[in-house]
Backbone of each chain as ProteinMPNN parsed JSONL, in Angstrom:
{"seq_chain_A": "MLHTINKSPFDNSTFETCIRFLQPGNPVLFIEDGVYAVQAGNRFAPILETVMKNNPVYALRPDLDARGVTVITEGVATVDYEGFVGLVEEHQVNSWL", "coords_chain_A": {"N_chain_A": [[4.285, 0.861, 1.22], [1.735, -1.021, -0.736], [-1.143, -2.324, 0.519], [-3.371, -4.823, -0.768], [-6.824, -6.414, -0.89], [-8.867, -8.967, -1.202], [-10.862, -10.361, -0.393], [-14.582, -10.573, 0.492], [-15.751, -9.038, 3.419], [-17.308, -10.025, 5.069], [-17.184, -12.576, 4.889], [-15.186, -13.562, 5.592], [-12.066, -13.073, 7.779], [-9.948, -11.422, 6.663], [-9.87, -8.318, 6.193], [-10.176, -7.023, 8.548], [-8.173, -8.221, 9.968], [-5.859, -7.691, 8.167], [-6.104, -4.883, 8.485], [-4.915, -4.315, 11.198], [-2.212, -4.736, 10.601], [-1.276, -2.268, 9.175], [0.875, 0.414, 8.806], [1.201, 3.733, 9.512], [-0.306, 5.534, 6.759], [0.402, 3.925, 4.597], [-1.181, 2.504, 1.778], [-4.466, 1.303, 0.946], [-5.845, -1.204, -0.914], [-9.047, -2.189, -2.199], [-10.084, -5.183, -3.925], [-11.817, -7.134, -6.335], [-14.046, -9.323, -4.464], [-13.478, -8.279, -2.362], [-14.646, -5.335, -2.348], [-16.991, -5.301, -1.353], [-16.759, -4.255, 1.189], [-16.6, -1.407, 0.909], [-19.014, -0.437, 0.457], [-21.596, 2.134, 1.587], [-22.589, 2.711, 4.522], [-22.705, -0.077, 5.418], [-21.356, -2.406, 7.895], [-18.986, -2.175, 8.505], [-18.196, 0.668, 7.853], [-17.614, 2.233, 9.676], [-15.182, 1.4, 10.879], [-13.863, 1.539, 8.605], [-13.857, 3.981, 8.2], [-12.07, 4.93, 10.3], [-9.688, 3.823, 9.462], [-9.207, 5.201, 7.545], [-8.299, 7.675, 8.627], [-5.61, 7.745, 8.824], [-4.729, 6.442, 6.479], [-4.62, 6.124, 2.905], [-7.602, 5.177, 1.186], [-8.529, 2.83, -1.252], [-10.748, 1.537, -3.936], [-11.062, -0.943, -6.379], [-12.947, 0.327, -9.492], [-14.134, -0.908, -11.688], [-14.558, -3.656, -10.293], [-16.512, -2.525, -8.414], [-18.549, -1.994, -9.841], [-19.028, -4.025, -11.211], [-20.297, -5.744, -9.032], [-22.509, -4.012, -8.377], [-21.861, -1.839, -6.443], [-22.765, 1.189, -5.667], [-23.149, 2.959, -3.996], [-20.452, 4.337, -2.174], [-18.619, 4.607, 0.931], [-17.675, 7.439, 2.13], [-15.317, 8.953, 0.766], [-13.337, 7.136, 0.514], [-11.402, 6.564, -2.596], [-11.613, 5.773, -5.676], [-10.224, 3.622, -8.333], [-9.21, 3.017, -11.565], [-8.385, 0.309, -13.891], [-6.107, 1.294, -14.676], [-5.043, 3.171, -12.463], [-4.787, 1.232, -10.67], [-2.813, 0.141, -11.677], [-0.783, 2.038, -11.424], [-0.616, 2.561, -8.735], [0.698, -0.105, -7.697], [2.708, 0.166, -9.247], [4.406, 2.232, -7.572], [4.085, 1.182, -5.053], [5.598, -1.208, -2.774], [4.222, -4.54, -2.707], [1.789, -5.803, -0.878], [-0.129, -8.742, -0.718], [-3.357, -9.26, 0.476], [-4.23, -12.768, 0.362]], "CA_chain_A": [[3.866, -0.667, 1.109], [-0.001, -1.192, -0.634], [-2.014, -3.252, 1.141], [-4.893, -5.493, -1.557], [-7.867, -7.343, -0.346], [-9.938, -9.297, -2.375], [-11.701, -11.171, 0.316], [-15.515, -9.966, 1.296], [-15.377, -8.819, 5.343], [-18.618, -10.472, 5.781], [-17.292, -14.044, 4.729], [-13.408, -13.587, 6.059], [-11.909, -12.094, 8.32], [-8.614, -10.779, 5.797], [-9.849, -7.087, 6.382], [-9.845, -7.09, 10.143], [-6.772, -9.156, 10.298], [-4.762, -6.676, 7.757], [-5.704, -3.18, 9.242], [-3.732, -3.991, 12.127], [-0.541, -4.402, 10.451], [-1.159, -1.201, 8.51], [1.495, 1.353, 8.878], [0.674, 4.868, 8.94], [0.327, 6.12, 5.467], [0.126, 2.619, 3.423], [-2.713, 2.756, 1.245], [-5.038, 0.031, 1.041], [-6.742, -1.711, -1.836], [-10.138, -3.277, -2.271], [-10.548, -5.471, -5.387], [-12.814, -8.52, -6.533], [-15.171, -9.366, -3.634], [-13.11, -7.254, -1.258], [-15.016, -4.162, -2.848], [-17.926, -4.963, -0.572], [-16.011, -3.472, 2.221], [-16.498, 0.102, 0.879], [-20.304, 0.198, 0.401], [-21.792, 3.061, 2.402], [-23.466, 2.184, 5.546], [-22.628, -1.286, 5.795], [-20.993, -2.688, 9.467], [-17.728, -1.968, 8.271], [-18.029, 1.827, 7.347], [-16.781, 2.854, 11.001], [-13.691, 0.824, 10.761], [-13.064, 2.179, 7.262], [-13.653, 5.785, 8.572], [-10.72, 4.764, 11.363], [-8.536, 3.514, 8.804], [-8.584, 6.504, 6.67], [-7.529, 8.793, 9.518], [-3.899, 7.75, 8.85], [-3.724, 5.732, 5.174], [-5.389, 6.649, 1.986], [-8.363, 3.944, 1.066], [-8.839, 2.692, -2.783], [-11.335, 0.636, -4.383], [-11.174, -0.872, -8.066], [-14.058, 0.88, -9.928], [-14.749, -2.081, -12.447], [-15.208, -4.655, -9.58], [-17.662, -2.153, -7.521], [-19.622, -1.556, -10.792], [-19.63, -5.381, -11.657], [-21.054, -5.988, -7.77], [-23.9, -2.949, -8.238], [-21.692, -0.964, -5.213], [-22.531, 2.118, -6.111], [-22.802, 4.137, -3.123], [-19.355, 3.855, -1.264], [-18.175, 4.967, 2.179], [-17.157, 8.85, 1.892], [-13.519, 9.358, 1.496], [-13.032, 6.297, -0.678], [-11.43, 6.803, -3.485], [-11.995, 4.746, -6.949], [-8.891, 3.389, -9.215], [-9.555, 2.202, -12.605], [-6.965, -0.916, -13.834], [-4.812, 1.71, -14.642], [-4.677, 3.509, -11.883], [-4.252, -0.103, -9.834], [-1.061, -0.354, -11.976], [0.051, 3.229, -10.851], [-0.41, 2.17, -7.487], [1.331, -1.122, -7.925], [4.325, 0.702, -9.609], [4.516, 3.299, -6.786], [4.83, 0.316, -3.827], [5.463, -2.591, -2.479], [2.709, -4.801, -2.519], [1.467, -6.81, 0.096], [-1.286, -8.712, -1.338], [-3.556, -10.491, 1.245], [-4.879, -13.459, -0.081]], "C_chain_A": [[2.274, -0.835, 0.664], [-0.472, -2.481, -0.535], [-3.373, -3.673, -0.077], [-5.21, -6.427, -0.683], [-8.935, -7.948, -1.333], [-10.865, -10.04, -1.839], [-13.263, -10.326, 0.82], [-15.358, -9.938, 2.815], [-16.386, -9.3, 5.956], [-18.081, -11.979, 5.718], [-15.499, -14.44, 5.242], [-13.058, -12.336, 6.87], [-10.299, -11.044, 7.876], [-8.454, -8.926, 6.578], [-9.559, -6.638, 7.646], [-8.972, -7.422, 10.659], [-5.736, -7.865, 9.345], [-4.875, -5.472, 8.686], [-4.839, -3.22, 10.556], [-2.546, -4.118, 12.115], [-0.309, -2.987, 9.795], [-0.156, -0.066, 9.412], [1.299, 2.638, 8.576], [0.956, 5.272, 7.472], [0.333, 5.021, 4.259], [-1.24, 2.93, 2.846], [-3.095, 1.274, 1.1], [-5.97, 0.103, 0.065], [-7.693, -2.504, -2.341], [-10.275, -3.564, -3.546], [-11.415, -6.57, -5.305], [-13.713, -8.137, -5.18], [-14.899, -8.491, -1.966], [-13.812, -5.698, -1.1], [-15.959, -4.14, -1.63], [-17.766, -4.392, 0.927], [-16.482, -2.042, 2.492], [-18.056, 0.61, 0.668], [-21.174, 0.828, 1.416], [-22.482, 2.425, 3.261], [-23.566, 0.935, 5.889], [-21.712, -1.437, 7.461], [-19.625, -2.018, 9.143], [-17.148, -0.348, 8.335], [-17.156, 2.386, 8.614], [-15.302, 2.855, 11.157], [-12.862, 1.544, 9.545], [-12.788, 3.529, 7.555], [-12.248, 5.75, 9.423], [-9.722, 4.875, 10.539], [-7.997, 4.885, 8.243], [-8.244, 7.688, 7.525], [-5.94, 8.783, 9.08], [-3.526, 6.898, 7.185], [-5.139, 6.089, 4.361], [-6.179, 5.042, 1.355], [-8.774, 4.114, -0.615], [-10.217, 1.561, -3.028], [-11.694, 0.297, -5.705], [-12.686, -0.769, -8.778], [-14.571, -0.587, -10.591], [-15.229, -3.517, -11.422], [-16.369, -3.784, -8.664], [-18.779, -2.258, -8.496], [-19.954, -3.195, -11.054], [-20.512, -5.88, -10.459], [-22.379, -5.035, -7.743], [-23.084, -2.24, -6.888], [-21.337, 0.136, -5.723], [-22.404, 3.396, -5.255], [-21.799, 3.539, -1.871], [-19.092, 4.989, 0.557], [-17.125, 6.304, 1.581], [-15.531, 8.733, 2.371], [-12.4, 8.399, 0.996], [-12.619, 6.562, -1.843], [-11.274, 5.501, -4.725], [-10.903, 4.852, -7.554], [-9.856, 2.506, -10.528], [-8.65, 0.942, -12.937], [-5.907, 0.118, -14.091], [-4.166, 2.593, -13.587], [-4.194, 2.359, -10.253], [-2.493, 0.07, -10.499], [-0.506, 0.878, -11.297], [0.43, 3.122, -9.51], [0.768, 1.099, -7.181], [3.057, -0.545, -8.484], [4.861, 1.35, -8.554], [4.966, 2.492, -5.233], [5.118, -0.5, -3.878], [4.475, -3.458, -2.454], [2.915, -5.725, -1.533], [-0.107, -7.452, -0.084], [-1.771, -9.964, -0.334], [-4.561, -11.421, 1.028], [-5.647, -14.18, 0.721]], "O_chain_A": [[1.467, -0.802, 1.593], [-0.284, -3.459, -1.258], [-4.28, -2.855, -0.23], [-4.487, -7.096, 0.055], [-9.677, -7.32, -2.088], [-11.754, -10.472, -2.573], [-13.066, -9.38, 1.582], [-14.807, -10.888, 3.371], [-16.549, -9.159, 7.168], [-18.583, -12.701, 6.58], [-14.903, -15.513, 5.155], [-13.444, -11.17, 6.8], [-9.752, -10.211, 8.599], [-7.507, -8.425, 7.184], [-8.642, -5.83, 7.794], [-8.745, -7.072, 11.817], [-4.92, -7.203, 9.987], [-4.002, -5.108, 9.474], [-4.156, -2.259, 10.911], [-1.764, -3.847, 13.027], [0.831, -2.528, 9.864], [-0.45, 0.24, 10.568], [1.195, 2.888, 7.375], [2.086, 5.355, 6.991], [0.267, 5.367, 3.08], [-2.176, 3.502, 3.406], [-2.337, 0.305, 1.121], [-6.781, 1.023, -0.049], [-7.344, -3.523, -2.938], [-10.525, -2.691, -4.378], [-11.765, -6.959, -4.191], [-14.029, -6.99, -4.866], [-15.606, -8.225, -0.994], [-13.656, -4.982, -0.111], [-15.885, -3.178, -0.865], [-18.727, -4.152, 1.658], [-16.71, -1.508, 3.577], [-18.349, 1.805, 0.694], [-21.584, 0.021, 2.25], [-23.096, 1.45, 2.829], [-24.472, 0.645, 6.67], [-21.513, -0.391, 8.077], [-19.374, -1.094, 9.917], [-16.017, -0.061, 8.727], [-16.071, 2.937, 8.429], [-14.493, 3.746, 11.419], [-11.702, 1.953, 9.507], [-11.761, 4.141, 7.263], [-11.379, 6.578, 9.149], [-8.886, 5.772, 10.651], [-6.916, 5.461, 8.371], [-7.888, 8.713, 6.944], [-5.235, 9.792, 9.046], [-2.378, 6.756, 6.764], [-6.269, 6.27, 4.815], [-5.532, 4.021, 1.125], [-9.194, 5.142, -1.145], [-10.525, 0.812, -2.101], [-12.509, 1.003, -6.298], [-13.504, -1.678, -8.633], [-15.362, -1.296, -9.969], [-16.12, -4.287, -11.781], [-17.214, -4.524, -8.159], [-19.895, -2.579, -8.089], [-21.132, -3.553, -11.087], [-21.533, -6.471, -10.811], [-23.3, -5.407, -7.016], [-23.945, -2.033, -6.034], [-20.218, 0.402, -6.163], [-21.851, 4.46, -5.531], [-22.065, 2.719, -0.992], [-19.642, 6.049, 0.858], [-16.142, 6.201, 0.848], [-14.875, 8.568, 3.399], [-11.18, 8.56, 0.977], [-13.581, 6.929, -2.517], [-10.805, 4.397, -4.45], [-10.35, 5.951, -7.536], [-10.79, 1.709, -10.441], [-8.095, 0.544, -11.913], [-4.77, -0.172, -13.72], [-2.96, 2.827, -13.654], [-3.563, 2.636, -9.233], [-1.405, 0.099, -9.923], [0.378, 0.619, -10.481], [1.53, 3.473, -9.083], [1.711, 1.437, -6.466], [4.18, -0.873, -8.103], [6.057, 1.075, -8.455], [5.823, 2.91, -4.454], [5.092, -1.037, -4.985], [3.496, -2.871, -1.993], [3.958, -6.345, -1.324], [-1.109, -6.849, 0.3], [-1.227, -11.057, -0.173], [-5.709, -11.145, 1.376], [-6.427, -15.008, 0.25]]}, "seq_chain_B": "MSEEQDIKKIMHVMRRAPHGSIYTYEGLEMILIMAAYEQDLSVVFIGDGVYALKKGQETSGIGIKGFSRTFMALDGYDVEKLYVDRISLEERGLTEDDLVVDVEVMDSLEIGRLMTEQDVVIHH", "coords_chain_B": {"N_chain_B": [[26.976, -9.419, -10.881], [27.195, -9.283, -7.3], [27.282, -11.546, -4.701], [25.932, -10.718, -2.287], [24.037, -9.105, -3.472], [22.038, -10.794, -4.729], [20.401, -11.891, -2.482], [17.714, -11.672, -1.278], [15.088, -10.442, 0.865], [12.633, -12.221, 2.187], [9.431, -12.574, 3.429], [7.036, -14.99, 4.625], [3.681, -15.164, 5.4], [2.219, -17.131, 7.206], [-1.471, -17.842, 7.492], [-3.574, -19.758, 7.619], [-5.267, -22.098, 9.197], [-3.652, -25.579, 9.645], [-4.607, -28.114, 8.543], [-7.018, -27.597, 7.253], [-6.792, -27.263, 4.674], [-4.302, -26.729, 1.635], [-2.978, -25.029, 2.017], [-0.764, -24.276, 3.888], [0.937, -26.285, 4.187], [2.049, -26.309, 1.677], [3.181, -23.697, 1.584], [4.83, -24.144, 3.565], [6.596, -26.059, 2.267], [7.405, -24.178, 0.282], [8.868, -22.332, 1.779], [10.833, -24.142, 2.575], [12.035, -24.471, -0.042], [13.093, -22.236, -0.826], [14.728, -21.501, 0.977], [17.149, -23.334, 0.755], [17.936, -21.548, -1.458], [19.215, -19.583, -0.093], [18.341, -17.524, 0.976], [17.068, -14.425, 2.591], [15.22, -15.243, 5.526], [11.68, -14.712, 6.58], [9.392, -15.675, 8.748], [6.273, -15.516, 9.453], [3.395, -15.8, 11.674], [0.223, -15.707, 11.663], [-3.262, -15.02, 12.682], [-5.41, -17.88, 11.98], [-3.003, -19.13, 11.189], [-1.537, -19.612, 13.332], [-2.264, -21.888, 14.562], [-0.881, -23.778, 13.061], [1.276, -23.998, 14.431], [0.605, -25.349, 16.864], [1.446, -27.267, 19.822], [1.318, -31.436, 20.063], [-0.12, -32.02, 18.068], [-1.925, -34.893, 16.405], [-1.94, -36.365, 13.867], [-2.378, -38.649, 12.837], [-5.094, -40.361, 13.024], [-6.195, -38.949, 11.252], [-5.24, -39.519, 8.647], [-3.184, -38.053, 7.508], [0.206, -37.151, 7.593], [1.464, -35.08, 9.046], [2.622, -32.17, 9.758], [3.807, -30.452, 11.504], [6.044, -30.872, 12.724], [7.751, -30.524, 11.244], [8.281, -27.449, 10.885], [10.036, -27.269, 13.161], [12.293, -28.112, 12.274], [12.598, -25.882, 10.662], [14.768, -24.291, 11.593], [17.287, -25.533, 10.934], [17.712, -25.157, 8.712], [18.49, -22.8, 9.061], [16.322, -20.531, 8.825], [15.608, -18.54, 10.888], [14.124, -16.701, 11.748], [11.154, -16.546, 13.357], [7.753, -15.37, 13.576], [5.175, -14.512, 15.73], [2.102, -13.534, 15.932], [0.936, -11.422, 18.497], [-1.969, -10.841, 19.085], [-3.325, -12.827, 17.85], [-2.627, -15.098, 18.909], [-3.378, -14.91, 21.551], [-5.72, -14.35, 21.16], [-6.952, -17.237, 20.591], [-6.797, -18.26, 22.876], [-4.273, -19.315, 23.44], [-0.572, -19.316, 24.595], [2.647, -18.983, 23.932], [3.817, -21.232, 25.103], [2.313, -23.248, 24.176], [3.296, -23.898, 21.723], [5.147, -25.431, 19.118], [7.881, -24.726, 18.557], [10.691, -22.348, 19.202], [9.334, -18.863, 19.349], [9.205, -15.608, 18.139], [7.138, -13.37, 19.96], [5.084, -11.171, 18.743], [4.048, -7.428, 18.832], [1.208, -6.32, 16.726], [1.391, -4.103, 15.003], [4.085, -3.975, 15.029], [5.047, -6.114, 13.561], [3.624, -5.35, 11.294], [5.495, -3.54, 10.667], [7.952, -4.732, 9.938], [6.969, -5.734, 7.839], [7.122, -4.094, 5.809], [9.636, -3.639, 5.479], [10.469, -5.79, 3.603], [11.676, -7.528, 0.513], [9.752, -9.029, -0.547], [6.66, -10.348, 0.055], [4.88, -12.671, 1.097], [1.653, -14.602, 1.343], [0.05, -17.277, 2.449]], "CA_chain_B": [[26.056, -9.343, -9.494], [27.66, -10.002, -6.093], [26.235, -12.652, -3.829], [24.737, -10.372, -1.305], [22.791, -8.58, -4.096], [20.854, -11.557, -4.545], [19.804, -12.292, -1.299], [16.203, -11.363, -0.681], [14.35, -10.114, 1.836], [11.209, -12.806, 1.735], [8.773, -12.772, 4.304], [5.988, -15.673, 4.077], [2.853, -15.166, 6.415], [0.98, -18.037, 7.262], [-2.545, -17.361, 7.8], [-4.429, -20.517, 8.008], [-5.018, -23.377, 10.166], [-2.652, -26.67, 8.987], [-5.206, -29.253, 8.443], [-8.435, -27.84, 6.297], [-6.446, -26.553, 3.411], [-3.021, -27.429, 1.324], [-2.194, -23.528, 1.624], [0.255, -24.111, 4.96], [1.797, -27.396, 3.86], [2.395, -25.805, 0.445], [3.854, -22.686, 2.173], [5.859, -24.782, 4.425], [7.325, -26.488, 1.05], [8.345, -23.011, -0.551], [10.023, -21.783, 2.572], [12.461, -24.959, 2.479], [12.73, -24.552, -1.328], [13.81, -20.891, -0.616], [16.093, -21.637, 2.262], [18.21, -23.856, -0.072], [18.812, -20.785, -1.871], [20.014, -18.989, 0.822], [17.409, -16.205, 0.9], [16.752, -14.155, 3.939], [13.872, -15.501, 5.053], [11.195, -14.925, 8.096], [7.871, -16.637, 8.924], [4.948, -14.897, 9.959], [2.038, -16.632, 11.771], [-1.074, -14.597, 12.242], [-4.712, -15.584, 12.39], [-5.297, -19.502, 12.187], [-1.755, -19.461, 11.093], [-0.863, -20.005, 14.46], [-2.377, -23.503, 14.719], [0.371, -24.689, 12.557], [2.347, -24.138, 15.46], [0.111, -26.006, 17.92], [1.993, -28.949, 20.205], [0.113, -31.965, 20.385], [-1.036, -32.554, 16.969], [-1.649, -36.166, 16.298], [-2.906, -36.205, 12.738], [-2.706, -40.228, 12.195], [-6.152, -40.61, 12.871], [-6.945, -38.449, 10.266], [-4.865, -39.982, 7.881], [-2.198, -37.655, 7.103], [1.475, -37.372, 7.903], [1.189, -33.819, 9.695], [3.653, -31.753, 9.579], [4.346, -29.564, 12.495], [7.448, -31.202, 13.43], [8.939, -29.5, 10.199], [8.59, -26.579, 11.697], [10.974, -27.638, 14.231], [13.392, -28.416, 11.562], [13.619, -25.111, 10.108], [16.298, -23.935, 12.689], [18.458, -26.365, 10.687], [17.88, -24.734, 7.276], [18.493, -21.136, 8.926], [15.348, -20.214, 9.077], [15.182, -18.634, 12.335], [13.109, -15.573, 12.272], [9.868, -17.049, 13.275], [7.323, -14.192, 14.382], [3.854, -14.778, 16.346], [1.313, -12.03, 16.179], [0.31, -11.629, 19.805], [-3.474, -10.779, 19.038], [-3.991, -13.615, 16.953], [-2.629, -15.955, 19.81], [-4.256, -14.326, 22.666], [-7.779, -14.617, 21.211], [-7.281, -18.427, 20.81], [-6.54, -19.061, 24.056], [-3.13, -19.716, 23.542], [0.318, -18.847, 24.74], [3.945, -19.468, 23.618], [4.041, -22.334, 25.408], [1.613, -23.847, 23.333], [3.838, -23.912, 20.425], [6.226, -26.236, 19.326], [9.19, -24.026, 18.378], [10.915, -21.004, 19.86], [9.055, -17.96, 18.117], [8.963, -14.266, 18.885], [5.778, -12.863, 20.278], [4.955, -9.366, 18.693], [2.728, -6.481, 18.319], [0.816, -6.414, 15.166], [2.141, -2.898, 14.16], [5.716, -4.003, 14.745], [4.943, -7.036, 12.24], [3.657, -4.572, 9.914], [6.816, -2.241, 10.421], [8.819, -5.584, 9.233], [6.531, -6.119, 6.188], [7.367, -2.764, 4.896], [11.37, -3.703, 5.091], [10.534, -6.828, 2.491], [11.147, -7.278, -1.07], [8.462, -9.676, -1.033], [5.529, -10.742, 1.324], [4.208, -13.929, 0.393], [0.486, -14.974, 2.016], [-0.052, -18.7, 2.597]], "C_chain_B": [[26.986, -9.724, -8.194], [26.466, -11.179, -5.438], [24.963, -11.881, -3.153], [23.592, -9.649, -1.919], [21.855, -9.3, -4.046], [20.144, -12.093, -3.638], [18.905, -11.187, -1.02], [15.69, -11.206, 0.635], [12.734, -11.005, 1.488], [10.497, -12.861, 2.809], [7.471, -13.697, 3.87], [5.251, -15.632, 5.577], [1.8, -16.188, 6.157], [-0.379, -17.397, 7.96], [-3.583, -18.609, 8.169], [-4.319, -21.632, 8.407], [-4.627, -24.72, 8.923], [-3.328, -27.492, 8.244], [-6.474, -29.211, 7.318], [-7.931, -27.341, 5.236], [-4.972, -27.132, 2.937], [-2.21, -26.586, 1.924], [-0.58, -23.93, 2.942], [1.27, -25.068, 4.783], [2.954, -26.686, 2.551], [3.549, -24.329, 0.942], [4.867, -22.939, 2.915], [7.293, -25.442, 3.552], [8.325, -25.232, 0.319], [9.323, -22.414, 0.394], [11.265, -23.018, 2.332], [13.316, -24.792, 1.258], [13.804, -23.503, -1.247], [14.951, -20.985, 0.206], [17.135, -22.406, 1.442], [18.568, -22.851, -0.822], [19.209, -19.498, -1.068], [19.631, -17.685, 0.961], [17.39, -15.65, 2.5], [15.343, -14.241, 4.636], [13.05, -15.216, 6.503], [9.563, -15.523, 7.865], [6.73, -16.115, 9.66], [3.668, -15.821, 10.804], [1.082, -15.598, 12.254], [-2.378, -15.182, 11.617], [-4.497, -16.909, 13.114], [-4.057, -19.745, 11.909], [-1.165, -20.231, 12.339], [-1.089, -21.139, 15.036], [-1.4, -24.213, 14.268], [1.077, -24.903, 13.414], [2.124, -24.987, 16.622], [0.773, -27.206, 18.428], [0.702, -29.717, 20.443], [-0.7, -32.295, 18.786], [-0.742, -33.754, 16.623], [-2.581, -36.723, 15.018], [-3.252, -38.128, 12.181], [-4.304, -40.512, 12.222], [-7.076, -39.834, 11.643], [-6.209, -38.771, 8.357], [-3.992, -39.353, 7.053], [-1.108, -37.573, 7.818], [1.872, -36.686, 9.263], [2.686, -33.409, 9.593], [4.414, -30.421, 10.639], [5.614, -29.595, 13.269], [8.523, -30.508, 12.191], [9.356, -28.021, 10.545], [9.958, -26.344, 12.525], [12.391, -27.536, 13.472], [13.928, -27.114, 11.012], [14.854, -24.251, 10.302], [17.724, -24.751, 11.67], [18.571, -25.625, 9.465], [18.248, -23.17, 7.347], [17.84, -20.284, 8.685], [14.929, -19.743, 10.716], [14.619, -17.772, 13.378], [11.607, -16.057, 12.326], [9.177, -15.655, 14.105], [5.605, -14.626, 14.79], [3.062, -13.635, 16.45], [0.427, -12.584, 17.257], [-1.327, -11.737, 20.266], [-4.172, -12.174, 18.957], [-3.524, -14.926, 18.087], [-3.053, -15.921, 20.944], [-5.568, -14.629, 22.579], [-7.967, -16.251, 21.168], [-6.982, -19.115, 21.91], [-5.372, -19.649, 24.595], [-1.812, -19.057, 23.911], [1.528, -19.044, 23.927], [4.661, -20.675, 23.718], [3.36, -23.476, 25.064], [2.167, -24.488, 22.032], [4.887, -24.909, 20.169], [7.449, -25.912, 18.649], [9.266, -22.68, 18.846], [10.483, -20.02, 18.921], [9.267, -16.751, 19.176], [7.653, -13.791, 18.646], [5.815, -11.317, 20.203], [3.827, -8.783, 18.414], [2.286, -6.592, 16.705], [1.62, -5.244, 14.172], [3.678, -3.539, 13.991], [5.944, -5.041, 13.376], [4.956, -6.265, 11.192], [4.946, -3.869, 9.391], [7.973, -3.413, 9.568], [8.365, -6.104, 7.901], [7.005, -5.407, 5.497], [8.966, -2.955, 4.425], [11.567, -5.012, 4.102], [10.602, -6.27, 1.166], [10.379, -8.05, -1.46], [7.934, -10.302, 0.327], [4.774, -11.715, 0.488], [3.054, -14.455, 1.296], [0.409, -16.298, 1.612], [-1.56, -18.936, 3.23]], "O_chain_B": [[27.553, -10.803, -8.368], [25.292, -11.457, -5.682], [23.75, -12.073, -3.239], [22.503, -9.481, -1.371], [20.81, -8.933, -3.508], [19.202, -12.814, -3.969], [19.214, -10.061, -0.63], [16.006, -12.037, 1.486], [11.876, -10.556, 0.728], [11.219, -13.5, 3.574], [6.826, -13.321, 2.891], [5.814, -15.913, 6.636], [0.886, -16.214, 5.332], [-0.309, -16.559, 8.86], [-4.415, -18.378, 9.047], [-3.344, -22.308, 8.079], [-5.08, -24.842, 7.785], [-2.801, -27.76, 7.164], [-6.903, -30.175, 6.683], [-8.821, -26.785, 4.592], [-4.411, -27.926, 3.693], [-1.09, -26.876, 2.345], [0.57, -23.741, 2.545], [2.416, -24.815, 5.154], [4.183, -26.609, 2.541], [4.677, -24.22, 0.461], [5.796, -22.138, 3.021], [8.478, -25.411, 3.883], [9.499, -25.289, -0.046], [10.428, -22.025, 0.014], [12.412, -22.76, 1.967], [14.542, -24.855, 1.168], [15.002, -23.664, -1.48], [16.043, -20.478, -0.049], [18.238, -21.872, 1.565], [19.759, -22.981, -1.106], [19.493, -18.453, -1.654], [20.447, -16.769, 1.06], [17.663, -16.377, 3.455], [14.442, -13.444, 4.372], [13.665, -15.456, 7.542], [8.894, -15.677, 6.844], [6.478, -16.697, 10.715], [3.073, -16.607, 10.066], [1.282, -14.792, 13.163], [-2.554, -15.651, 10.492], [-3.884, -17.18, 14.146], [-3.727, -20.812, 12.426], [-0.472, -21.248, 12.298], [-0.347, -21.548, 15.93], [-0.98, -25.195, 14.88], [1.671, -25.982, 13.414], [3.05, -25.374, 17.335], [0.781, -28.197, 17.697], [-0.407, -29.306, 20.784], [-1.819, -32.795, 18.667], [0.444, -34.038, 16.457], [-3.642, -37.339, 15.123], [-4.094, -38.595, 11.414], [-4.711, -40.98, 11.159], [-8.225, -40.062, 11.262], [-6.615, -38.346, 7.275], [-3.837, -39.817, 5.923], [-1.316, -37.969, 8.965], [2.369, -37.23, 10.249], [3.662, -34.134, 9.4], [5.378, -29.7, 10.377], [6.105, -28.808, 14.078], [9.692, -30.132, 12.284], [10.491, -27.548, 10.49], [10.717, -25.377, 12.459], [13.395, -27.005, 13.947], [15.129, -26.92, 10.826], [15.633, -23.721, 9.51], [18.914, -24.465, 11.802], [19.74, -25.437, 9.129], [18.339, -22.404, 6.388], [18.317, -19.207, 8.327], [14.205, -20.349, 11.506], [14.514, -17.738, 14.604], [10.909, -15.931, 11.32], [9.764, -15.017, 14.979], [4.925, -15.084, 13.872], [3.481, -12.718, 17.156], [-0.369, -13.523, 17.259], [-1.842, -12.327, 21.216], [-5.126, -12.605, 19.604], [-4.309, -15.87, 18.0], [-3.155, -17.009, 21.512], [-6.36, -15.016, 23.438], [-9.016, -16.687, 21.643], [-6.901, -20.341, 21.978], [-5.244, -20.251, 25.661], [-1.84, -17.912, 23.459], [1.13, -19.419, 22.824], [5.571, -21.147, 23.037], [3.665, -24.581, 25.511], [1.618, -25.399, 21.412], [5.557, -25.226, 21.152], [8.082, -26.84, 18.147], [8.299, -21.924, 18.936], [10.971, -20.038, 17.791], [9.424, -16.764, 20.397], [7.082, -13.747, 17.557], [6.257, -10.485, 20.997], [2.825, -9.292, 17.913], [2.997, -6.901, 15.749], [2.199, -5.376, 13.094], [4.292, -3.549, 12.924], [6.731, -4.86, 12.447], [5.818, -6.253, 10.314], [5.343, -3.673, 8.242], [8.73, -2.992, 8.694], [9.043, -6.704, 7.068], [7.43, -5.836, 4.424], [9.447, -2.568, 3.361], [12.72, -5.313, 3.793], [10.086, -5.266, 0.675], [10.097, -8.036, -2.658], [8.562, -10.636, 1.332], [4.195, -11.516, -0.58], [3.578, -14.889, 2.323], [0.685, -16.555, 0.44], [-1.955, -20.075, 3.475]]}, "name": "protein", "num_of_chains": 2, "seq": "MLHTINKSPFDNSTFETCIRFLQPGNPVLFIEDGVYAVQAGNRFAPILETVMKNNPVYALRPDLDARGVTVITEGVATVDYEGFVGLVEEHQVNSWLMSEEQDIKKIMHVMRRAPHGSIYTYEGLEMILIMAAYEQDLSVVFIGDGVYALKKGQETSGIGIKGFSRTFMALDGYDVEKLYVDRISLEERGLTEDDLVVDVEVMDSLEIGRLMTEQDVVIHH"}
């Protein structure tokens, strides 16, 4: 199951809520304002590092670029729209709106 | 197609407090519509979503009808799988006794496992 998060973790508890429900191996994809979660050195970086021990983490490149988030937490993979579609094809989607 | 193949496992995730936005009410309406189509429904209450089930909501003072009682009626529509996230309940200082309906209080990971078993997961 692919979990998508589209809210800034500084404004909204969606990220912290979502990760409690993650099954090992479930990929997490940050999109829209959700991508602020993967800015390197922010207060969510340690949480993200823990998540990445069991779950692959992705961020949508165009959304990172649009927000000037250029330095991201190590281990986070970036995908373009095609990669996004690929993930959606591969997994059932759980969109944490 | 047989009838059985038409039945989808659909989970509704209530995530917001009931009166600050229309999400919870709209979600409840969607659940009732889907129930009419005899789908395999479950409803999960996470985060502020648990407040939708809080006993003693008296909404006349804010000029709305209130719908916590509608959750009590879900049983009549064969929507019997109501799950509440234990942490969400506890961190709000609530217990099962504070809720208007019988629910199953579950750990987050267990709810997460149920999510992966669904055909569709819809957040409200």
